[in-house]
A tleap script that builds the chain and sets N, CA, C and O, in Angstrom:
source leaprc.protein.ff14SB
mol = sequence {
  NMET GLU ILE ARG SER GLU ARG ASP LEU ARG
  VAL PHE GLN LEU ALA TYR LYS PHE ALA MET
  GLU ILE PHE GLU ILE SER LYS SER PHE PRO
  PRO GLU GLU ARG PHE ALA LEU THR GLY GLN
  ILE ARG ARG SER SER ARG SER VAL CYS MET
  ASN LEU GLY GLU ALA TRP ALA LYS ARG ARG
  TYR GLU LEU HIE PHE VAL SER LYS LEU THR
  ASP CYS ASP GLY GLU ASN ASN GLU THR GLY
  THR SER LEU LEU PHE ALA ARG ASP CYS GLY
  TYR LEU HIE PRO ASP VAL ALA SER HIE ILE
  LEU GLU GLU ASN ARG GLU ILE GLY ARG MET
  LEU GLY ALA MET ILE LYS ASN PRO HIE SER
  PHE LEU LEU ARG CLEU
}
set mol.1.N position { -62.193 180.650 121.607 }
set mol.1.CA position { -63.408 181.366 121.118 }
set mol.1.C position { -64.263 181.816 122.276 }
set mol.1.O position { -64.531 181.088 123.232 }
set mol.2.N position { -64.679 183.069 122.134 }
set mol.2.CA position { -65.513 183.602 123.182 }
set mol.2.C position { -66.969 183.091 123.044 }
set mol.2.O position { -67.498 183.049 121.933 }
set mol.3.N position { -67.550 182.744 124.046 }
set mol.3.CA position { -68.970 182.264 124.105 }
set mol.3.C position { -69.868 183.444 124.375 }
set mol.3.O position { -69.889 184.013 125.467 }
set mol.4.N position { -70.598 183.786 123.358 }
set mol.4.CA position { -71.471 184.976 123.489 }
set mol.4.C position { -72.968 184.602 123.690 }
set mol.4.O position { -73.761 185.403 124.186 }
set mol.5.N position { -73.293 183.451 123.316 }
set mol.5.CA position { -74.678 182.979 123.521 }
set mol.5.C position { -74.730 181.427 123.639 }
set mol.5.O position { -73.763 180.729 123.332 }
set mol.6.N position { -75.836 180.952 124.070 }
set mol.6.CA position { -76.002 179.479 124.140 }
set mol.6.C position { -75.623 178.773 122.899 }
set mol.6.O position { -75.151 177.637 122.962 }
set mol.7.N position { -75.816 179.428 121.688 }
set mol.7.CA position { -75.558 178.835 120.418 }
set mol.7.C position { -74.132 178.575 120.164 }
set mol.7.O position { -73.801 177.777 119.287 }
set mol.8.N position { -73.208 179.248 120.933 }
set mol.8.CA position { -71.838 179.074 120.795 }
set mol.8.C position { -71.322 177.816 121.622 }
set mol.8.O position { -70.195 177.364 121.417 }
set mol.9.N position { -72.126 177.305 122.498 }
set mol.9.CA position { -71.814 176.098 123.316 }
set mol.9.C position { -71.851 174.921 122.420 }
set mol.9.O position { -72.772 174.757 121.619 }
set mol.10.N position { -70.835 174.079 122.552 }
set mol.10.CA position { -70.736 172.861 121.797 }
set mol.10.C position { -71.943 171.958 122.138 }
set mol.10.O position { -72.471 171.303 121.239 }
set mol.11.N position { -72.376 171.906 123.351 }
set mol.11.CA position { -73.530 171.105 123.779 }
set mol.11.C position { -74.842 171.551 123.013 }
set mol.11.O position { -75.641 170.725 122.573 }
set mol.12.N position { -75.002 172.903 122.889 }
set mol.12.CA position { -76.105 173.419 122.105 }
set mol.12.C position { -76.087 172.907 120.697 }
set mol.12.O position { -77.107 172.480 120.158 }
set mol.13.N position { -74.838 172.957 120.065 }
set mol.13.CA position { -74.734 172.694 118.677 }
set mol.13.C position { -74.988 171.181 118.404 }
set mol.13.O position { -75.564 170.784 117.392 }
set mol.14.N position { -74.501 170.351 119.411 }
set mol.14.CA position { -74.743 168.908 119.305 }
set mol.14.C position { -76.196 168.606 119.466 }
set mol.14.O position { -76.779 167.840 118.699 }
set mol.15.N position { -76.806 169.239 120.515 }
set mol.15.CA position { -78.259 168.992 120.777 }
set mol.15.C position { -79.118 169.459 119.599 }
set mol.15.O position { -80.089 168.774 119.274 }
set mol.16.N position { -78.821 170.578 118.944 }
set mol.16.CA position { -79.583 171.028 117.835 }
set mol.16.C position { -79.495 170.078 116.771 }
set mol.16.O position { -80.512 169.687 116.196 }
set mol.17.N position { -78.215 169.632 116.433 }
set mol.17.CA position { -78.128 168.666 115.295 }
set mol.17.C position { -78.829 167.287 115.694 }
set mol.17.O position { -79.342 166.567 114.838 }
set mol.18.N position { -78.816 167.000 116.922 }
set mol.18.CA position { -79.512 165.773 117.448 }
set mol.18.C position { -81.013 165.909 117.191 }
set mol.18.O position { -81.637 165.016 116.617 }
set mol.19.N position { -81.574 167.013 117.614 }
set mol.19.CA position { -82.989 167.322 117.403 }
set mol.19.C position { -83.400 167.203 115.928 }
set mol.19.O position { -84.440 166.637 115.591 }
set mol.20.N position { -82.577 167.736 115.104 }
set mol.20.CA position { -82.871 167.703 113.641 }
set mol.20.C position { -82.830 166.246 113.158 }
set mol.20.O position { -83.667 165.852 112.345 }
set mol.21.N position { -81.922 165.479 113.618 }
set mol.21.CA position { -81.827 164.078 113.336 }
set mol.21.C position { -83.102 163.286 113.742 }
set mol.21.O position { -83.597 162.480 112.954 }
set mol.22.N position { -83.642 163.520 114.991 }
set mol.22.CA position { -84.719 163.026 115.589 }
set mol.22.C position { -85.848 163.292 114.577 }
set mol.22.O position { -86.563 162.390 114.139 }
set mol.23.N position { -85.965 164.636 114.220 }
set mol.23.CA position { -87.051 165.011 113.286 }
set mol.23.C position { -87.056 164.165 112.041 }
set mol.23.O position { -88.105 163.657 111.645 }
set mol.24.N position { -85.874 163.996 111.392 }
set mol.24.CA position { -85.830 163.218 110.215 }
set mol.24.C position { -86.189 161.854 110.408 }
set mol.24.O position { -86.952 161.285 109.628 }
set mol.25.N position { -85.623 161.225 111.525 }
set mol.25.CA position { -85.853 159.785 111.766 }
set mol.25.C position { -87.271 159.536 112.063 }
set mol.25.O position { -87.817 158.528 111.615 }
set mol.26.N position { -87.958 160.459 112.850 }
set mol.26.CA position { -89.359 160.288 113.231 }
set mol.26.C position { -90.339 160.377 112.052 }
set mol.26.O position { -91.472 159.902 112.128 }
set mol.27.N position { -89.890 160.973 111.007 }
set mol.27.CA position { -90.711 160.987 109.820 }
set mol.27.C position { -91.160 159.612 109.357 }
set mol.27.O position { -92.203 159.517 108.711 }
set mol.28.N position { -90.416 158.515 109.657 }
set mol.28.CA position { -90.717 157.214 109.292 }
set mol.28.C position { -91.575 156.434 110.231 }
set mol.28.O position { -91.992 155.315 109.934 }
set mol.29.N position { -91.856 157.063 111.446 }
set mol.29.CA position { -92.717 156.332 112.429 }
set mol.29.C position { -94.075 156.188 111.861 }
set mol.29.O position { -94.501 156.996 111.036 }
set mol.30.N position { -94.781 155.156 112.290 }
set mol.30.CA position { -96.131 154.941 111.730 }
set mol.30.C position { -97.130 156.067 112.112 }
set mol.30.O position { -97.039 156.735 113.142 }
set mol.31.N position { -98.085 156.202 111.174 }
set mol.31.CA position { -99.083 157.243 111.443 }
set mol.31.C position { -99.779 157.235 112.814 }
set mol.31.O position { -100.103 158.283 113.371 }
set mol.32.N position { -99.988 156.069 113.316 }
set mol.32.CA position { -100.772 155.933 114.655 }
set mol.32.C position { -99.886 156.466 115.761 }
set mol.32.O position { -100.389 156.639 116.871 }
set mol.33.N position { -98.581 156.747 115.545 }
set mol.33.CA position { -97.774 157.343 116.531 }
set mol.33.C position { -97.614 158.816 116.477 }
set mol.33.O position { -96.871 159.405 117.262 }
set mol.34.N position { -98.349 159.458 115.495 }
set mol.34.CA position { -98.228 160.886 115.192 }
set mol.34.C position { -98.420 161.724 116.490 }
set mol.34.O position { -97.621 162.609 116.796 }
set mol.35.N position { -99.475 161.422 117.214 }
set mol.35.CA position { -99.718 162.225 118.365 }
set mol.35.C position { -99.300 161.657 119.727 }
set mol.35.O position { -99.671 162.124 120.804 }
set mol.36.N position { -98.499 160.617 119.570 }
set mol.36.CA position { -97.961 159.888 120.740 }
set mol.36.C position { -96.429 160.034 120.653 }
set mol.36.O position { -95.867 161.095 120.924 }
set mol.37.N position { -95.776 158.914 120.260 }
set mol.37.CA position { -94.295 158.889 120.273 }
set mol.37.C position { -93.709 159.907 119.357 }
set mol.37.O position { -92.785 160.598 119.787 }
set mol.38.N position { -94.136 160.074 118.161 }
set mol.38.CA position { -93.578 161.074 117.222 }
set mol.38.C position { -93.543 162.441 117.828 }
set mol.38.O position { -92.497 163.089 117.848 }
set mol.39.N position { -94.727 162.914 118.349 }
set mol.39.CA position { -94.757 164.274 118.802 }
set mol.39.C position { -93.995 164.464 120.090 }
set mol.39.O position { -93.429 165.531 120.326 }
set mol.40.N position { -93.970 163.448 120.927 }
set mol.40.CA position { -93.246 163.456 122.202 }
set mol.40.C position { -91.696 163.573 121.993 }
set mol.40.O position { -91.009 164.417 122.568 }
set mol.41.N position { -91.241 162.687 121.155 }
set mol.41.CA position { -89.783 162.636 121.023 }
set mol.41.C position { -89.302 163.895 120.296 }
set mol.41.O position { -88.221 164.377 120.632 }
set mol.42.N position { -90.024 164.459 119.326 }
set mol.42.CA position { -89.656 165.731 118.779 }
set mol.42.C position { -89.705 166.891 119.768 }
set mol.42.O position { -88.828 167.756 119.772 }
set mol.43.N position { -90.708 166.899 120.578 }
set mol.43.CA position { -90.765 168.007 121.608 }
set mol.43.C position { -89.678 167.859 122.613 }
set mol.43.O position { -89.030 168.854 122.938 }
set mol.44.N position { -89.423 166.659 123.146 }
set mol.44.CA position { -88.398 166.536 124.179 }
set mol.44.C position { -87.005 166.815 123.611 }
set mol.44.O position { -86.192 167.424 124.306 }
set mol.45.N position { -86.676 166.376 122.314 }
set mol.45.CA position { -85.351 166.704 121.744 }
set mol.45.C position { -85.221 168.164 121.624 }
set mol.45.O position { -84.200 168.724 122.023 }
set mol.46.N position { -86.172 168.795 121.109 }
set mol.46.CA position { -86.141 170.264 120.860 }
set mol.46.C position { -86.004 171.002 122.185 }
set mol.46.O position { -85.327 172.029 122.233 }
set mol.47.N position { -86.578 170.554 123.188 }
set mol.47.CA position { -86.643 171.184 124.483 }
set mol.47.C position { -85.245 171.334 125.147 }
set mol.47.O position { -85.005 172.256 125.926 }
set mol.48.N position { -84.336 170.388 124.803 }
set mol.48.CA position { -83.004 170.542 125.376 }
set mol.48.C position { -82.393 171.916 124.916 }
set mol.48.O position { -81.857 172.653 125.743 }
set mol.49.N position { -82.478 172.240 123.624 }
set mol.49.CA position { -81.928 173.507 123.086 }
set mol.49.C position { -82.717 174.686 123.733 }
set mol.49.O position { -82.127 175.685 124.144 }
set mol.50.N position { -84.026 174.543 123.809 }
set mol.50.CA position { -84.830 175.644 124.264 }
set mol.50.C position { -84.542 175.923 125.812 }
set mol.50.O position { -84.512 177.077 126.239 }
set mol.51.N position { -84.355 174.926 126.548 }
set mol.51.CA position { -84.028 175.006 127.943 }
set mol.51.C position { -82.609 175.593 128.116 }
set mol.51.O position { -82.337 176.375 129.027 }
set mol.52.N position { -81.703 175.165 127.174 }
set mol.52.CA position { -80.305 175.779 127.187 }
set mol.52.C position { -80.344 177.348 127.028 }
set mol.52.O position { -79.602 178.106 127.653 }
set mol.53.N position { -81.256 177.725 126.158 }
set mol.53.CA position { -81.405 179.166 125.958 }
set mol.53.C position { -81.905 179.897 127.242 }
set mol.53.O position { -81.448 180.980 127.608 }
set mol.54.N position { -82.849 179.234 127.869 }
set mol.54.CA position { -83.325 179.815 129.132 }
set mol.54.C position { -82.205 179.744 130.203 }
set mol.54.O position { -82.004 180.688 130.967 }
set mol.55.N position { -81.496 178.621 130.238 }
set mol.55.CA position { -80.388 178.570 131.231 }
set mol.55.C position { -79.364 179.701 131.042 }
set mol.55.O position { -78.896 180.315 132.000 }
set mol.56.N position { -79.038 179.946 129.768 }
set mol.56.CA position { -78.075 180.924 129.429 }
set mol.56.C position { -78.487 182.298 129.917 }
set mol.56.O position { -77.664 183.082 130.389 }
set mol.57.N position { -79.836 182.586 129.788 }
set mol.57.CA position { -80.426 183.826 130.184 }
set mol.57.C position { -80.405 183.985 131.703 }
set mol.57.O position { -80.514 185.103 132.208 }
set mol.58.N position { -80.269 182.902 132.419 }
set mol.58.CA position { -80.214 182.953 133.933 }
set mol.58.C position { -78.955 182.718 134.636 }
set mol.58.O position { -78.883 182.394 135.821 }
set mol.59.N position { -77.878 182.915 133.774 }
set mol.59.CA position { -76.512 182.730 134.273 }
set mol.59.C position { -76.178 183.612 135.476 }
set mol.59.O position { -75.236 183.320 136.213 }
set mol.60.N position { -76.895 184.621 135.667 }
set mol.60.CA position { -76.563 185.489 136.735 }
set mol.60.C position { -76.814 184.922 138.105 }
set mol.60.O position { -76.292 185.385 139.120 }
set mol.61.N position { -77.637 183.898 138.086 }
set mol.61.CA position { -78.087 183.170 139.308 }
set mol.61.C position { -77.803 181.683 139.229 }
set mol.61.O position { -78.501 180.923 138.558 }
set mol.62.N position { -76.725 181.285 139.957 }
set mol.62.CA position { -76.309 179.963 139.840 }
set mol.62.C position { -77.372 178.883 140.077 }
set mol.62.O position { -77.413 177.912 139.321 }
set mol.63.N position { -78.181 179.003 141.033 }
set mol.63.CA position { -79.243 178.016 141.247 }
set mol.63.C position { -80.254 177.980 140.098 }
set mol.63.O position { -80.671 176.904 139.668 }
set mol.64.N position { -80.640 179.138 139.609 }
set mol.64.CA position { -81.595 179.127 138.469 }
set mol.64.C position { -80.929 178.514 137.170 }
set mol.64.O position { -81.573 177.827 136.377 }
set mol.65.N position { -79.660 178.802 137.024 }
set mol.65.CA position { -78.930 178.311 135.842 }
set mol.65.C position { -78.828 176.769 135.914 }
set mol.65.O position { -79.144 176.074 134.948 }
set mol.66.N position { -78.387 176.257 137.060 }
set mol.66.CA position { -78.285 174.850 137.314 }
set mol.66.C position { -79.693 174.125 137.205 }
set mol.66.O position { -79.784 172.994 136.727 }
set mol.67.N position { -80.720 174.798 137.646 }
set mol.67.CA position { -82.074 174.297 137.605 }
set mol.67.C position { -82.503 174.118 136.122 }
set mol.67.O position { -83.104 173.099 135.783 }
set mol.68.N position { -82.216 175.044 135.289 }
set mol.68.CA position { -82.561 175.027 133.826 }
set mol.68.C position { -81.752 173.900 133.133 }
set mol.68.O position { -82.270 173.180 132.280 }
set mol.69.N position { -80.531 173.781 133.509 }
set mol.69.CA position { -79.577 172.788 133.008 }
set mol.69.C position { -80.165 171.352 133.420 }
set mol.69.O position { -80.091 170.384 132.663 }
set mol.70.N position { -80.728 171.309 134.626 }
set mol.70.CA position { -81.327 170.060 135.051 }
set mol.70.C position { -82.506 169.695 134.240 }
set mol.70.O position { -82.772 168.532 133.935 }
set mol.71.N position { -83.239 170.777 133.884 }
set mol.71.CA position { -84.399 170.525 132.911 }
set mol.71.C position { -83.947 169.965 131.608 }
set mol.71.O position { -84.523 169.012 131.081 }
set mol.72.N position { -82.868 170.587 131.069 }
set mol.72.CA position { -82.299 170.148 129.817 }
set mol.72.C position { -81.883 168.653 129.968 }
set mol.72.O position { -82.171 167.876 129.058 }
set mol.73.N position { -81.273 168.251 130.983 }
set mol.73.CA position { -80.823 166.849 131.165 }
set mol.73.C position { -82.091 165.974 131.379 }
set mol.73.O position { -82.086 164.822 130.946 }
set mol.74.N position { -83.148 166.460 132.012 }
set mol.74.CA position { -84.348 165.578 132.069 }
set mol.74.C position { -84.996 165.440 130.738 }
set mol.74.O position { -85.477 164.354 130.414 }
set mol.75.N position { -85.042 166.487 129.933 }
set mol.75.CA position { -85.612 166.293 128.507 }
set mol.75.C position { -84.783 165.388 127.717 }
set mol.75.O position { -85.298 164.561 126.966 }
set mol.76.N position { -83.435 165.519 127.866 }
set mol.76.CA position { -82.554 164.546 127.015 }
set mol.76.C position { -82.826 163.157 127.571 }
set mol.76.O position { -82.879 162.231 126.761 }
set mol.77.N position { -82.994 162.925 128.790 }
set mol.77.CA position { -83.192 161.541 129.228 }
set mol.77.C position { -84.534 161.062 128.636 }
set mol.77.O position { -84.646 159.950 128.120 }
set mol.78.N position { -85.543 161.944 128.731 }
set mol.78.CA position { -86.814 161.552 128.126 }
set mol.78.C position { -86.712 161.089 126.685 }
set mol.78.O position { -87.258 160.066 126.271 }
set mol.79.N position { -85.961 161.927 125.935 }
set mol.79.CA position { -85.676 161.605 124.517 }
set mol.79.C position { -85.025 160.177 124.397 }
set mol.79.O position { -85.388 159.392 123.521 }
set mol.80.N position { -84.078 159.883 125.286 }
set mol.80.CA position { -83.428 158.549 125.241 }
set mol.80.C position { -84.403 157.546 125.426 }
set mol.80.O position { -84.380 156.545 124.710 }
set mol.81.N position { -85.334 157.711 126.385 }
set mol.81.CA position { -86.305 156.615 126.752 }
set mol.81.C position { -87.239 156.504 125.511 }
set mol.81.O position { -87.626 155.389 125.160 }
set mol.82.N position { -87.588 157.551 124.883 }
set mol.82.CA position { -88.472 157.479 123.618 }
set mol.82.C position { -87.654 156.741 122.509 }
set mol.82.O position { -88.261 156.000 121.736 }
set mol.83.N position { -86.411 156.897 122.406 }
set mol.83.CA position { -85.604 156.165 121.404 }
set mol.83.C position { -85.653 154.695 121.749 }
set mol.83.O position { -85.707 153.853 120.852 }
set mol.84.N position { -85.634 154.359 123.060 }
set mol.84.CA position { -85.665 152.928 123.301 }
set mol.84.C position { -86.952 152.294 122.913 }
set mol.84.O position { -87.011 151.175 122.404 }
set mol.85.N position { -88.011 153.066 123.177 }
set mol.85.CA position { -89.360 152.525 122.789 }
set mol.85.C position { -89.381 152.458 121.205 }
set mol.85.O position { -89.847 151.452 120.670 }
set mol.86.N position { -88.898 153.482 120.457 }
set mol.86.CA position { -88.937 153.431 119.011 }
set mol.86.C position { -88.108 152.184 118.558 }
set mol.86.O position { -88.572 151.428 117.704 }
set mol.87.N position { -86.956 151.979 119.092 }
set mol.87.CA position { -86.225 150.776 118.702 }
set mol.87.C position { -86.938 149.498 118.964 }
set mol.87.O position { -87.033 148.629 118.098 }
set mol.88.N position { -87.449 149.379 120.176 }
set mol.88.CA position { -88.113 148.125 120.632 }
set mol.88.C position { -89.376 147.951 119.938 }
set mol.88.O position { -89.809 146.803 119.846 }
set mol.89.N position { -90.078 148.975 119.403 }
set mol.89.CA position { -91.334 148.800 118.639 }
set mol.89.C position { -90.971 148.530 117.178 }
set mol.89.O position { -91.850 148.336 116.338 }
set mol.90.N position { -89.756 148.518 116.904 }
set mol.90.CA position { -89.309 148.176 115.404 }
set mol.90.C position { -89.368 149.422 114.514 }
set mol.90.O position { -89.381 149.265 113.293 }
set mol.91.N position { -89.405 150.640 115.043 }
set mol.91.CA position { -89.499 151.842 114.252 }
set mol.91.C position { -88.112 152.305 113.884 }
set mol.91.O position { -87.941 153.110 112.969 }
set mol.92.N position { -87.108 151.796 114.598 }
set mol.92.CA position { -85.654 152.287 114.289 }
set mol.92.C position { -84.873 150.929 114.088 }
set mol.92.O position { -85.035 149.964 114.835 }
set mol.93.N position { -84.056 150.942 113.065 }
set mol.93.CA position { -83.051 149.913 112.888 }
set mol.93.C position { -82.140 149.923 114.089 }
set mol.93.O position { -81.768 150.991 114.575 }
set mol.94.N position { -81.749 148.679 114.608 }
set mol.94.CA position { -80.825 148.733 115.772 }
set mol.94.C position { -79.540 149.466 115.576 }
set mol.94.O position { -79.045 150.056 116.536 }
set mol.95.N position { -78.943 149.475 114.369 }
set mol.95.CA position { -77.790 150.237 114.175 }
set mol.95.C position { -77.987 151.776 114.209 }
set mol.95.O position { -77.133 152.514 114.699 }
set mol.96.N position { -79.118 152.221 113.683 }
set mol.96.CA position { -79.412 153.606 113.800 }
set mol.96.C position { -79.738 153.957 115.244 }
set mol.96.O position { -79.329 155.017 115.719 }
set mol.97.N position { -80.460 153.103 115.954 }
set mol.97.CA position { -80.711 153.348 117.335 }
set mol.97.C position { -79.489 153.516 118.187 }
set mol.97.O position { -79.389 154.387 119.050 }
set mol.98.N position { -78.499 152.569 117.875 }
set mol.98.CA position { -77.245 152.466 118.666 }
set mol.98.C position { -76.491 153.826 118.499 }
set mol.98.O position { -75.973 154.401 119.456 }
set mol.99.N position { -76.465 154.304 117.211 }
set mol.99.CA position { -75.714 155.501 116.953 }
set mol.99.C position { -76.472 156.657 117.598 }
set mol.99.O position { -75.808 157.454 118.261 }
set mol.100.N position { -77.626 156.816 117.493 }
set mol.100.CA position { -78.434 158.067 117.964 }
set mol.100.C position { -78.465 157.974 119.519 }
set mol.100.O position { -78.400 158.995 120.205 }
set mol.101.N position { -78.559 156.792 120.032 }
set mol.101.CA position { -78.545 156.730 121.575 }
set mol.101.C position { -77.181 157.131 122.050 }
set mol.101.O position { -77.122 157.740 123.119 }
set mol.102.N position { -76.060 156.865 121.385 }
set mol.102.CA position { -74.720 157.309 121.771 }
set mol.102.C position { -74.704 158.897 121.761 }
set mol.102.O position { -74.199 159.518 122.697 }
set mol.103.N position { -75.259 159.509 120.702 }
set mol.103.CA position { -75.276 160.900 120.615 }
set mol.103.C position { -76.065 161.474 121.884 }
set mol.103.O position { -75.635 162.443 122.510 }
set mol.104.N position { -77.199 160.840 122.206 }
set mol.104.CA position { -78.033 161.199 123.348 }
set mol.104.C position { -77.150 161.115 124.633 }
set mol.104.O position { -77.204 162.019 125.466 }
set mol.105.N position { -76.348 160.045 124.792 }
set mol.105.CA position { -75.527 159.913 125.950 }
set mol.105.C position { -74.509 160.979 126.073 }
set mol.105.O position { -74.226 161.490 127.157 }
set mol.106.N position { -73.961 161.309 124.943 }
set mol.106.CA position { -72.889 162.306 124.898 }
set mol.106.C position { -73.375 163.673 125.307 }
set mol.106.O position { -72.676 164.419 125.992 }
set mol.107.N position { -74.615 164.002 124.868 }
set mol.107.CA position { -75.254 165.245 125.328 }
set mol.107.C position { -75.459 165.245 126.785 }
set mol.107.O position { -75.203 166.236 127.470 }
set mol.108.N position { -75.946 164.075 127.297 }
set mol.108.CA position { -76.140 164.000 128.663 }
set mol.108.C position { -74.838 164.143 129.521 }
set mol.108.O position { -74.846 164.735 130.600 }
set mol.109.N position { -73.711 163.563 128.978 }
set mol.109.CA position { -72.401 163.804 129.685 }
set mol.109.C position { -72.030 165.266 129.714 }
set mol.109.O position { -71.587 165.805 130.728 }
set mol.110.N position { -72.233 165.912 128.525 }
set mol.110.CA position { -71.948 167.349 128.516 }
set mol.110.C position { -72.705 168.224 129.441 }
set mol.110.O position { -72.182 169.158 130.049 }
set mol.111.N position { -74.047 167.869 129.534 }
set mol.111.CA position { -74.901 168.632 130.518 }
set mol.111.C position { -74.586 168.325 131.865 }
set mol.111.O position { -74.656 169.217 132.712 }
set mol.112.N position { -74.215 167.061 132.195 }
set mol.112.CA position { -73.791 166.609 133.511 }
set mol.112.C position { -72.461 167.440 134.005 }
set mol.112.O position { -72.286 167.816 135.164 }
set mol.113.N position { -71.655 167.632 133.028 }
set mol.113.CA position { -70.397 168.368 133.329 }
set mol.113.C position { -70.712 169.840 133.635 }
set mol.113.O position { -70.086 170.448 134.503 }
set mol.114.N position { -71.654 170.382 132.939 }
set mol.114.CA position { -72.035 171.777 133.127 }
set mol.114.C position { -72.749 171.916 134.530 }
set mol.114.O position { -72.536 172.867 135.281 }
set mol.115.N position { -73.581 170.918 134.801 }
set mol.115.CA position { -74.287 170.948 136.136 }
set mol.115.C position { -73.267 170.878 137.285 }
set mol.115.O position { -73.389 171.582 138.288 }
set mol.116.N position { -72.304 170.048 137.119 }
set mol.116.CA position { -71.289 169.792 138.147 }
set mol.116.C position { -70.329 171.008 138.357 }
set mol.116.O position { -69.770 171.217 139.434 }
set mol.117.N position { -70.186 171.746 137.317 }
set mol.117.CA position { -69.224 172.841 137.270 }
set mol.117.C position { -69.779 174.081 136.611 }
set mol.117.O position { -69.230 174.511 135.596 }
set mol.118.N position { -70.851 174.692 137.134 }
set mol.118.CA position { -71.541 175.795 136.464 }
set mol.118.C position { -70.732 177.135 136.597 }
set mol.118.O position { -71.063 178.102 135.911 }
set mol.119.N position { -69.754 177.198 137.408 }
set mol.119.CA position { -69.101 178.489 137.647 }
set mol.119.C position { -68.452 179.056 136.366 }
set mol.119.O position { -68.458 180.272 136.172 }
set mol.120.N position { -67.934 178.260 135.556 }
set mol.120.CA position { -67.239 178.819 134.351 }
set mol.120.C position { -68.229 179.457 133.362 }
set mol.120.O position { -67.790 180.151 132.445 }
set mol.121.N position { -69.532 179.251 133.510 }
set mol.121.CA position { -70.502 179.758 132.622 }
set mol.121.C position { -71.262 180.989 133.231 }
set mol.121.O position { -71.942 181.720 132.511 }
set mol.122.N position { -71.132 181.182 134.502 }
set mol.122.CA position { -71.928 182.183 135.179 }
set mol.122.C position { -71.452 183.600 134.743 }
set mol.122.O position { -70.294 183.758 134.356 }
set mol.123.N position { -72.323 184.612 134.803 }
set mol.123.CA position { -71.905 185.957 134.613 }
set mol.123.C position { -71.214 186.473 135.736 }
set mol.123.O position { -71.618 186.213 136.869 }
set mol.124.N position { -70.192 187.194 135.538 }
set mol.124.CA position { -69.330 187.762 136.595 }
set mol.124.C position { -69.916 189.161 136.883 }
set mol.124.O position { -70.065 189.953 135.952 }
set mol.125.N position { -70.228 189.460 138.060 }
set mol.125.CA position { -70.860 190.681 138.437 }
set mol.125.C position { -69.769 191.616 139.075 }
set mol.125.O position { -70.077 192.736 139.482 }
savepdb mol mol.pdb
quit
């Protein structure tokens, strides 16, 4: 399959699904977390996809591409940390947390592979 946009990337598809799961899960967080953990975890999880879009647009320049992928990875790590807080504060059942944290790690592995080998994604001039 030819990759024509970031939306064709498996990592984008997984990260988008993940962000939607975060949105659903975070609906059950307590109201006092609305402007803290709830907003933060939603923002960081969505930012992975948004930064992938920016990275895709910068494929002409390897260093810019890798920089945006690094931003994706940072946002993904931030989401993972927020999930740990949600679990340890009792907002997530441990089984749900375990499953979603594994998805978070898989996205991180995929981003790490792209960062280590960006050449197959760069525009050929």
